[in-house]
MIDRENZA-582365 format. One line per field, with one value per residue (C-alpha): x, y, z; residue number from 1. Coordinates in steps of 0.02 Angstrom, whole numbers. Layout:
REM MIDRENZA-582365
u X, ...
v Y, ...
w Z, ...
nukol NUM, ...
This chain:
REM MIDRENZA-582365
u 319, 221, 62, 88, 117, -42, -141, -71, -114, -291, -310, -248, -364, -514, -466, -450, -616, -701, -631, -683, -860, -875, -810, -929, -1087, -1064, -965, -1007, -827, -859, -985, -894, -1031, -1020, -831, -858, -987, -867, -735, -857, -915, -735, -686, -703, -588, -433, -320, -421, -264, -207, -385, -385, -216, -263, -433, -355, -225, -354, -475, -339, -283, -457, -440, -535, -465, -328, -413, -556, -443, -350, -500, -556, -384, -383, -555, -506, -323, -293, -123, -54, -179, -49, 46, -105, -142, 39, 54, -103, -51, 120, 40, -73, 75, 178, 37, -27, 150, 171, 0, 47, 211, 125, -26, 54, -52, -217, -177, -135, -308, -400, -307, -330, -518, -528, -410, -491, -670, -656, -550, -369, -235, -92, -79, -34, 96, 183, 180, 250, 389, 434, 439, 558, 666, 684, 647, 648, 638, 479, 399, 427, 361, 207, 163, 176, 63, -125, -126, -146, -245, -133, -200, -187, -8, 34, -15, 61, 226, 216, 189, 345, 525, 559, 651, 554, 678, 655, 468, 444, 566, 492, 319, 364, 462, 325, 175, 231, 243, 79, -12, 65, -3, -172, -182, -143, -272, -412, -381, -392, -548, -631, -598, -646, -776, -643, -499, -555, -390, -296, -400, -343, -161, -185, -272, -128, 1, -97, -119, 67, 105, -19, 49, 226, 176, 89, 239, 356, 246, 254, 442, 495, 590, 477, 320, 241, 186, 27
v -1074, -1161, -1144, -956, -940, -1037, -924, -768, -837, -879, -705, -624, -732, -681, -497, -511, -602, -469, -328, -416, -448, -266, -203, -313, -288, -107, -28, -149, -141, -251, -127, 7, 136, 107, 138, 298, 358, 323, 430, 568, 574, 598, 724, 873, 799, 902, 755, 675, 619, 513, 446, 396, 308, 211, 161, 101, 2, -77, -126, -200, -311, -388, -408, -255, -225, -95, -42, 37, 169, 241, 339, 388, 458, 557, 626, 680, 730, 759, 714, 687, 545, 414, 458, 411, 251, 193, 236, 138, -8, -16, -20, -162, -252, -249, -303, -439, -506, -519, -602, -730, -769, -792, -891, -981, -1139, -1051, -917, -1047, -1126, -958, -886, -1045, -1038, -854, -863, -1016, -955, -924, -1004, -941, -955, -965, -1082, -1010, -1145, -1091, -909, -956, -1057, -911, -792, -906, -933, -752, -648, -461, -484, -586, -474, -326, -427, -487, -313, -244, -377, -392, -582, -590, -470, -355, -405, -591, -565, -492, -653, -768, -676, -693, -879, -895, -881, -713, -588, -440, -319, -394, -399, -219, -140, -241, -183, 1, 8, -78, 4, 185, 211, 122, 229, 390, 346, 299, 463, 563, 468, 481, 666, 704, 595, 689, 854, 792, 929, 1064, 989, 836, 826, 797, 640, 570, 604, 522, 372, 355, 356, 227, 121, 125, 75, -71, -129, -122, -227, -356, -371, -386, -522, -624, -609, -610, -756, -733, -776, -924, -1060, -1157
w 1629, 1491, 1593, 1609, 1422, 1388, 1504, 1420, 1248, 1300, 1372, 1212, 1107, 1212, 1195, 1007, 994, 1102, 993, 833, 895, 949, 782, 683, 786, 841, 699, 556, 492, 340, 272, 171, 201, 388, 385, 286, 414, 557, 472, 429, 610, 666, 534, 650, 780, 819, 778, 641, 548, 696, 716, 531, 543, 700, 630, 467, 564, 678, 539, 431, 574, 560, 371, 309, 132, 105, -58, 41, 118, -32, -102, 73, 114, -48, -5, 171, 148, -37, -109, 67, 88, 45, 206, 312, 217, 221, 407, 451, 342, 425, 598, 540, 461, 620, 737, 618, 598, 787, 807, 675, 763, 931, 871, 724, 718, 748, 619, 487, 506, 507, 357, 256, 284, 235, 86, 8, 23, -163, -298, -297, -430, -306, -157, 14, 42, -119, -62, 108, 25, -88, 60, 153, -2, -59, 97, 62, -127, -120, 12, -105, -252, -157, -95, -272, -347, -324, -312, -123, -10, 92, 263, 227, 165, 336, 424, 293, 314, 503, 488, 380, 440, 354, 464, 531, 450, 275, 301, 356, 231, 88, 140, 152, -11, -112, -31, -38, -229, -262, -133, -201, -373, -299, -203, -360, -462, -334, -300, -485, -500, -357, -447, -620, -646, -629, -728, -828, -924, -762, -734, -901, -856, -685, -765, -889, -749, -651, -808, -846, -666, -671, -840, -773, -623, -734, -849, -701, -626, -786, -803, -621, -544, -392, -490, -401, -520, -497
nukol 1, 2, 3, 4, 5, 6, 7, 8, 9, 10, 11, 12, 13, 14, 15, 16, 17, 18, 19, 20, 21, 22, 23, 24, 25, 26, 27, 28, 29, 30, 31, 32, 33, 34, 35, 36, 37, 38, 39, 40, 41, 42, 43, 44, 45, 46, 47, 48, 49, 50, 51, 52, 53, 54, 55, 56, 57, 58, 59, 60, 61, 62, 63, 64, 65, 66, 67, 68, 69, 70, 71, 72, 73, 74, 75, 76, 77, 78, 79, 80, 81, 82, 83, 84, 85, 86, 87, 88, 89, 90, 91, 92, 93, 94, 95, 96, 97, 98, 99, 100, 101, 102, 103, 104, 105, 106, 107, 108, 109, 110, 111, 112, 113, 114, 115, 116, 117, 118, 119, 120, 121, 122, 123, 124, 125, 126, 127, 128, 129, 130, 131, 132, 133, 134, 135, 136, 137, 138, 139, 140, 141, 142, 143, 144, 145, 146, 147, 148, 149, 150, 151, 152, 153, 154, 155, 156, 157, 158, 159, 160, 161, 162, 163, 164, 165, 166, 167, 168, 169, 170, 171, 172, 173, 174, 175, 176, 177, 178, 179, 180, 181, 182, 183, 184, 185, 186, 187, 188, 189, 190, 191, 192, 193, 194, 195, 196, 197, 198, 199, 200, 201, 202, 203, 204, 205, 206, 207, 208, 209, 210, 211, 212, 213, 214, 215, 216, 217, 218, 219, 220, 221, 222, 223, 224, 225, 226
């Protein structure tokens, strides 16, 4: 039984490595211009919306930043862009969570190397402890705050003992309002030449949201201390 599990794990690892190598060498997924060109080339597809969602989900599994897709979704879909970003992000969240549960030890080593490539204010062990202590509340808090990249948070959550239900509901409830505000802001920014005053209103809304998040972070019981 253990031997079969090991064979399956090795097979899955090889598949993931093959996909990653293909995405890097063929599609250059860590080049923002390359991602934009991929989307532009698929814009005329009959089901471009589904293509966008699946591509976003796939790339975020391999740690492409969520922040790349908010302006792109606004460009392609307008105010409805948040639906496509949130849908892709949820797909990535679910798959990344499962990968982390299956390959726990390997994921810990990989995420540590990626996360600590630059100096960080908050330690991953502290984040993991907070997730396990507060569950849904901390998932919601973490998704609302910019202190940990979205894709890395997916794997950190999977490594922890948080329940899948708390994880996914916390993700959806925190991600949706922020992406609605982002969609509104980027749509108005794209159309700045037509209605410049709308951009100021959108910037004000986004600013108030960011300020609220910062104040909440400082006062919240979930705030991880260094």
